[in-house]
N, C-alpha and C positions, 0 to 999 in steps of 0.2 A: 504493499500500500504505500503510495506516495504521500508526502506531507501535504496538508491542506494549503492551497495556493493563497498568495496575497495576504499573508499574516506575518508581520514582523514582530518579534518578541522584544519586550523591554529587558533590561539587564536583570531585573527582579524576577521576571517570568522565566528567563533562561536559568537563573540560579535555582529557582524552585523546581522546575522541570528536571534539571540535572540531579537534584537531591531526591526527588520522588523516584526516578529511575534507579539511582544507586541504592536507595533504601529498599525498593521492591526487589532488586537483584539479590540483595543480601538476606532478606527476611522471607520472601515469597508471600508477604502479607500486604493487603492494601495499606496505603500510607495516609495517616490522618494529619490534619493541620497542627495539632499539638505536638506531635513528634517532630515536625519540621521547625516549629517555632522555637524549640530549645536550641537550635543551631543557627538561627538567623536573627538579625538585630531588628526584628519587627514583631508586631503582636500576632497572636494566633488568628485574630479576625482578619488582619491583612494577608496572612498566608492563605486563609480560607478563601478570601476573595480572589487572590491570584490563582489558586488552584481551580476555582470556578471558571475564571477566564480561560485558563488552559483547557478545561473540559469543553467550554463552548467553542474553542478553536479546533477541537478534535485531537488534542495531544494527550489527554487523560480520559480515562473511563471511570465509571462509578458503579461498582458492583452493587446489585440490589441488597445484598445481605450485609453490607458494610458501610460505615460512614467514610471510609478512606477511599483514595483514588489509586488507580493502576495505570501504567503507561499503555497507550494504544500502539498499534503498529507505526502510525505516523509519529507518535512521540518517540518511539525507539529510533526511527529513521532520523529525526532531527538530532537526537542525542548522539547517534553514531557519526553523522556527517559533520556536526558543528560543535558539540559540547563535551565529548568524552576525551579523556587522556589515555593514550596507549600505555599499557603496563609493561615495563621491562621485566626480564627474567632475573631470577636470583642467580648468583654464581654457580650454586649447586645444580639448579635446573639446566643452565646452559651446558655445564660439564656433562650431565647425564645425557642430554640430547646429542652432543658432539660425539660421545663415546658410543652411542647407539649406532651412529653412522660409521665411525672409524673401525670399530672392532670386527666388522663384517667383511672388510677388505674387498669392497667392490661387488659383493653379492647383492644385487639390486632387490631381489625379492625378499631376502632376509632382512635387509635394511628397512624396507617398507613395512614388513611385518613388526619388527621390534619397535620402530619409531611410531607407528600408529598406536600401539599399545601404550607406550610411554606418553604420547600426546593425549590419549584418552584419560590416563591417570592424572596428568598434570592439570588438565582442564575440567575433569569430572564430567566430560561430555563424550560423544562418540568421535574418536580420532580416525582420520582417513588419510592414507597416502596412496595416490594414484600414480603408478609408474607410466612413463610415456608408452604410447602405442608403438610396438616394436616395428610394425610394417612401415611406419613413417621414418624409421631410422635409416641412416645412410651407411652402406657397407664400407668399412674402413679397409678390410683386407680379408682374404681367404687364406687359411692355413690348412695344410693336408698332412696328417700324421700317420705314418705306416703302423699298422697294428700287428703285422706279421703275415707272411704269405701274401695273399691277394686282397687282404682287407685293409681299409684305410678309414681314418676318421676325418671328416670335414669339420673345420671350425670356422664359423662366420663371425668375425669380430666387427661390431658396429660402433660408430662414433657415440660417445657417451657411456661406454662401458658394458653394454649388453653383448651377449654372445649366443650363438645357436650352434648345436652340434648334430651331426648325422653320420652314422657309420655306413659304409658301402663296400660292395664287392666289385673289384676291377677285373679286367680280362687276364692279367698275368701278375707275376710277382713284381712288386714295385721297387725300382732302383732309385735311391735318393738323388743321384745326380740328374737323372731325367725328370724326376718329380719336381725338383726346385725350379727348373726351367719352365715347365708347363704351368706351374702355379704362378710364377711371376707373370706369364702372359695372360693368364686368366684375371689376375689383379689389374693388369693394364686395361682390360676390356670392361671389367665390372666394378672395380672400386670407385667410390664417389657417387654411385647411383643408389636409389632407394630399393628396398626389397620388392616393392610393388613394380617399379620400373624394370627390374631384372626379371621378375616373373613374366612381365608382358613382353619384353624385347630381348631377353637373355639369349635365346636360341639363335637369333640372327647375329648377336654380337660375337658369339664364340664358335659357331658351326664350322667355319673355315679352319679352325685350329685342330679339328679332329683328324684330318688326313695325316698330319705329321706327329701325332701324339702316340708315342709308344707305351705310355703308362695306362691308358684307358680312363684317365681322369676326366677328360673332356666328354667322353661318351657318358660317364656317370652324370655329369652336369646336364647334358642334354636329356638324359633319360629321367633323372630324379629332380630336375629343376623345380617343378611345382611344390614338391615336398621340401626340398632343401631351402628354398627361399620363402616359405610360408611363415606366417606368424605362429609361434608355438602356443599350445593350449594352456599357458600358465595364467595364474590369476594376476590381474592388474590392479585391483583395488584391495589393499590391505586395510581391514577395519578392526579397530580395537576400542574397548572401553564400554561395551554395552551394559556391563554390570554397574558402571558408575552413572550412566544416563538413567537407568530405571530407578535409581535411588532418589532422583529428583521428585519433588512433590507433584509435578505435573503428570507424572506417569504412575500415579498410585493405583489406578484401576487395572485389573488383570488384562482387560482387552487392549489397554494402551501399552502395557508391558509387552504383549504379544506383538504389537505394531513395531516396537523398538527391536525386538528380536528378529522379526522378519526383515526389517530394514538392514540390520547388521549382517544378515545372511544373503542379502540380495545384491550381488555385485553389479548386475546389469542396471539396477535402479540407481545405485550410487554413482556409477560411471555416467549415466544419463544426467544426473544432477550436476555433475562437475565438469562435463565436457561440452557445455554450451559455449558458443563462440564468445559471448560477452565475458565469460570467466577465463577461458584459456588465452584470449587475445590481449589480456591486460598486461601491465608492466610486470616482468618477472620479479618475484619476491614481494610484490605489493598486494595487500589483502583487499578483497572485495566482500561486502556483507550483503546477504539476501535475508530479508525479514518476512516471516509469516507467509502471506499469499504469494510473495515473490518466489518462494521456494517451490511451490506447486506440489507440496507434500503435506500430508496430515489428514486425519479423519475429520469429517464435518462436526462431529460431536466431541472431538477430543482436542488435545493440545496442538497448537501450531508450532512449526519448526522454524529455526533460523540456521543459516550456513555462513560461516566465515571461512574463506578459501583464498589461497594465493597460488598462482602458477609458478612453475620453475622449469628451466630449460636444461635438458641433458642431451648433449650433442645437438642433433636436429630435431629431437622430439620434445614434446611439452607434457609435463606431468602436473599434478596438483597436490597441495596439502590442504586439509580442511578439518574443521570441527563442526559437528552438527548437534543441535540440541534445541530445547524450548526457546521461545522468544525471550523468556526471562533468563538470559545468560550474561555473564560478565564479558561484554563485547571488547572492552579495552584489553583484558587479559588474553582473550581469544585471538585478537589481531596480533598481539605481541608474540604469541606462541607460533601461529602459522607462518608469520613473516620470518621468524628466526629459523624454523625448520626448512622452509622453502629455500632460504639462503644457504643452509647446510647442503641440501640435496642438489641444488643447481650448480651450473658451471661457473662458480665464483671462487676466488681464492679463499682458503681457510684463514680464519682469524688467528 
C-alpha cells in the first residue's frame, strides 16, 4: 500500500509516528497516548490529538478492542522511507556472518544454507539466501580429468565460483598430451558464453574440431551437450528460521503456523517473491522493502507479510538475500542484516 498522497507531516507528527511504530514493533500491542506522553515533552491530550490526525491521514489504525493505535501499511511505508534509522550489526554478529561464508571455502550451496539459518536466528524472522540462477552464469573454463581407462570427468567452472561436473565414457584411453590440446581448443570456442548460449549454439561452435580429435572428447561434447550444459537440479533458495517466525504473536493460530511452514518448504514460491525485476535490478547490496499487499502473500484472514531483500552479484549472475516476516518487524535491523550479508556474498572485497 502506498502512502496517502498530499499529506505533509509536521515534525511532531513525524516524531509521534516514529514512536508509535517503534513501540508497536517492540511490544506487539496497540500504543496509547499515555505511553507516548512519558517520552515526549507535550501533554497526553496533545499526543492524542496528533495520533488522531495521523489516523485521519491513514498512517495509524484503531483496533476496535483497544484505545491504542497501530501502524497501517502506509504508516510503515512512511516510516521505512523517511523516518527509520538502519541498525548496525554488533561485532559478534558481523563475525558470525563472515565466518559462515568463509569456512565453507566457496561451496555456494553450503554457504547459502548456513547463512540463511544464521540470518533467521539473528532477525527472528525467515531468512532466505537465493543463489544466482546457474544457467545465466558464464563459462569460465572447461577442465577434463582422466579417471582411468576411457572414463573422464568434465568440470565446468563458471564465473562467480559455481561448478558443474559430469563423468563420461570416451572412445579410447585418454592420453594427457592430446587431452590438454583439445581442451584448450574447446575453451577457445566456448569460454565466455553462458550455458544457455552453449546449449543453443555449442554444436556449431565445436563440430569442426571432431575430425582432428583423437581423444573422443569433442564427440562427448556433441553427444552429451544438452546434459553437460544444463542447469543442475540443486536447490537455489536456502530458507532458515521458520521456528523463529512462528514464535511471533502474529502466527499464534495453528492455521497461520501451517502457512509459515508451507512457505518455508516452498522454494518456487520464495524464488517467485524474490526474482521480480524490481528486486533483482536494484543496486547490489542495497535493500528494498515490500510491505503487506506489496508482497502478494498472506491469507485474507491472517497476518500480512513484509519482505526486506537485497540483490548481490556473483560473476554474471544475480542472487538475493532476504528476511520475511509479519509487517510488524524491526525494519531498521532487517535492512542492516540483509545489506551486510549481500555485501559478503557479492563480488566485493572482504573487509
